[in-house]
C-alpha positions in Angstrom: 113.2 93.0 103.6 113.1 90.1 105.7 110.1 87.4 104.7 109.2 84.6 107.3 106.7 81.9 105.7 104.4 79.5 108.7 103.4 76.6 106.6 102.8 72.8 106.7 104.4 72.7 103.3 107.8 73.7 103.4 109.1 72.1 99.9 106.2 73.8 97.5 107.6 77.1 98.4 110.9 77.0 97.4 111.6 76.0 94.2 109.7 79.4 92.9 112.0 81.5 95.3 115.2 80.5 94.3 114.5 81.5 91.0 114.4 84.8 88.7 113.6 87.9 90.6 113.5 86.3 93.9 116.5 84.1 94.0 118.4 87.0 92.8 117.7 89.4 95.6 118.5 86.5 97.8 121.8 86.3 96.3 122.0 89.6 96.4 121.3 89.9 100.1 118.5 92.7 99.4 116.1 90.6 100.8 116.0 87.5 103.0 113.1 84.3 103.3 112.4 81.8 106.3 110.2 79.0 105.9 109.0 77.6 109.1 107.7 74.0 108.9 104.6 74.6 111.5 104.6 70.6 112.4 108.5 71.8 114.2 105.7 73.7 116.6 103.6 70.3 117.6 103.6 68.8 121.2 102.5 65.3 120.2 104.2 62.4 118.3 101.8 63.2 115.3 102.7 66.7 115.2 99.5 67.1 114.4 98.6 70.7 113.1 94.5 70.3 112.8 91.4 69.2 114.6 87.4 69.1 114.0 86.0 72.2 114.1 83.9 72.9 117.8 79.6 73.0 116.3 80.6 70.1 113.6 81.3 71.0 110.4 83.4 69.5 107.1 86.9 69.5 107.4 89.1 70.3 109.8 90.6 73.7 110.9 94.5 74.7 112.1 94.9 74.4 115.6 96.2 78.0 117.3 98.3 76.0 119.6 101.3 75.5 117.4 100.9 78.5 115.6 101.2 80.7 118.5 104.3 78.9 119.6 106.0 79.4 115.9 104.7 83.1 116.4 106.4 83.5 119.7 109.7 82.0 118.2 110.0 84.0 115.7 109.4 87.6 117.5 111.4 86.4 120.5 114.9 88.0 119.7 113.4 91.1 117.7 113.2 94.6 119.2 111.4 96.8 116.6 108.1 95.2 116.6 106.6 98.2 115.1 108.6 97.0 112.0 107.2 93.8 111.7 103.6 92.5 110.0 102.2 89.7 110.8 99.5 88.3 108.0 97.1 85.8 107.5 95.9 84.5 104.4 92.4 84.3 104.6 89.7 84.5 102.4 87.8 87.0 104.1 90.6 89.5 104.6 91.5 92.6 103.0 91.6 92.2 98.7 95.6 92.0 97.4 96.2 95.3 95.6 99.2 97.4 94.5 98.5 100.1 96.8 99.0 97.3 99.7 102.5 96.3 98.0 103.6 99.7 98.1 102.4 100.1 101.8 103.7 96.9 102.9 107.4 97.9 101.2 107.6 101.5 102.7 106.3 100.8 105.8 107.9 97.3 107.0 111.3 95.6 107.0 109.7 92.4 108.4 106.6 90.2 106.7 105.4 87.0 109.0 103.5 85.1 107.1 100.5 82.5 108.5 99.3 79.7 105.5 96.3 77.8 106.2 94.7 75.1 105.0 91.9 72.6 104.9 88.7 74.5 106.2 90.6 77.7 107.9 92.6 78.7 111.4 91.0 78.9 114.0 89.3 82.2 114.7 91.3 83.1 117.6 95.0 83.3 115.5 93.0 86.2 113.2 91.6 87.8 116.7 94.6 87.7 118.5 98.2 86.9 116.8 97.7 88.5 113.6 98.6 92.3 112.4 95.5 91.9 109.5 94.2 89.6 107.1 94.8 89.6 103.2 92.9 87.6 100.8 94.4 87.9 97.1 91.0 87.3 95.2 87.3 86.0 95.7 87.9 83.0 94.7 89.0 79.5 97.0 92.8 77.8 97.4 94.3 74.7 99.0 96.1 76.9 101.1 98.1 80.3 101.7 101.0 79.3 100.1 100.1 81.0 96.6 99.2 84.2 98.5 102.4 84.5 100.3 104.3 84.0 97.5 102.1 86.8 95.1 103.0 89.4 98.3 106.4 88.5 98.6 107.3 88.4 94.9 104.8 92.0 94.2 106.7 93.4 97.4 110.1 92.3 96.5 110.4 94.0 92.9 109.4 97.2 94.5 112.6 97.4 96.6 115.5 99.4 95.8 118.4 97.7 93.4 116.0 94.1 92.5 114.8 95.2 89.4 117.2 95.8 86.7 115.8 99.1 85.6 113.5 100.8 88.6 112.1 102.9 85.7 110.4 100.4 84.7 108.2 100.2 87.4 107.0 103.9 87.0 104.5 102.6 83.9 104.0 99.6 85.2 100.1 98.2 85.6 98.3 99.2 89.0 100.2 102.0 89.3 97.8 105.4 90.0 94.6 102.6 89.3 95.5 102.5 85.8 97.0 98.8 83.9 100.0 99.5 81.4 99.6 99.7 78.0 100.6 97.3 75.6 103.8 97.0 74.5 105.3 95.1 70.5 108.6 93.6 69.5 110.2 92.4 66.7 109.3 91.4 64.1 107.1 94.3 63.1 105.0 91.6 61.0 104.5 88.5 62.2 102.0 86.5 59.9 99.5 89.1 58.8 100.1 90.9 62.7 101.4 93.8 62.7 102.6 96.5 65.5 100.9 100.0 65.4 101.8 102.0 62.8 102.0 104.9 65.8 104.8 103.0 67.5 106.7 103.2 64.4 106.1 106.9 63.8 109.6 108.2 66.1 106.6 110.4 67.5 106.9 111.0 71.3 104.2 112.9 72.0 102.0 110.9 69.5 103.3 107.2 71.0 102.4 108.9 74.8 98.9 109.8 73.4 98.4 106.4 72.0 99.9 104.6 75.1 97.3 106.5 77.8 94.5 106.0 75.6 95.1 102.0 75.8 95.2 102.2 79.7 92.6 101.0 81.4 90.9 102.0 85.2 91.3 98.5 87.1 87.8 99.3 88.3 86.4 98.8 85.0 88.8 95.3 84.8 86.8 94.1 88.1 83.3 94.9 86.8 83.7 93.1 83.7 
């Protein structure tokens, strides 16, 4: 799987992508991540990527020209466009979830992320240049970089060979719309806090029943 991230702040991504599971996946060549500085695709000496909004309003808007040039450069040598998905991180996009992570993993071998900043991105980017807009939640962030990292992380861990034990994916939170059951480890008792006795019983049937009873439907969590 290949990921491309278009941003005006490339340095803030590099530390996270170099560590833990993502870093190991890169070193094992299971994934490839390319970070592109949008300023490299500007045409003025100030490397301008934003401008004032038509019609007035607060803040600045990301310009379409450098984004267009950056995407064109990325797609120039690509033969199978159908296996690539161009995604704009946007507050008005589809809400991201585990089902979407699985879909992206199975259907595509390259994801291109456009990370907006300031008051937003020229709407023609959403209308003409991308395949979809994705939001990681009903709140406002300073830019799309965190959203891109979240999607890269959630997609990468679904790829074969990334996790040490693929079986750990089976009972994870949000599979089948359920959260994962509570987990405990040694010591059996800490302060006055004890591990539930059923987990110490050695009875697989009782343990399974207890775990299922402790799972929650994620739709219920959203309402809460």
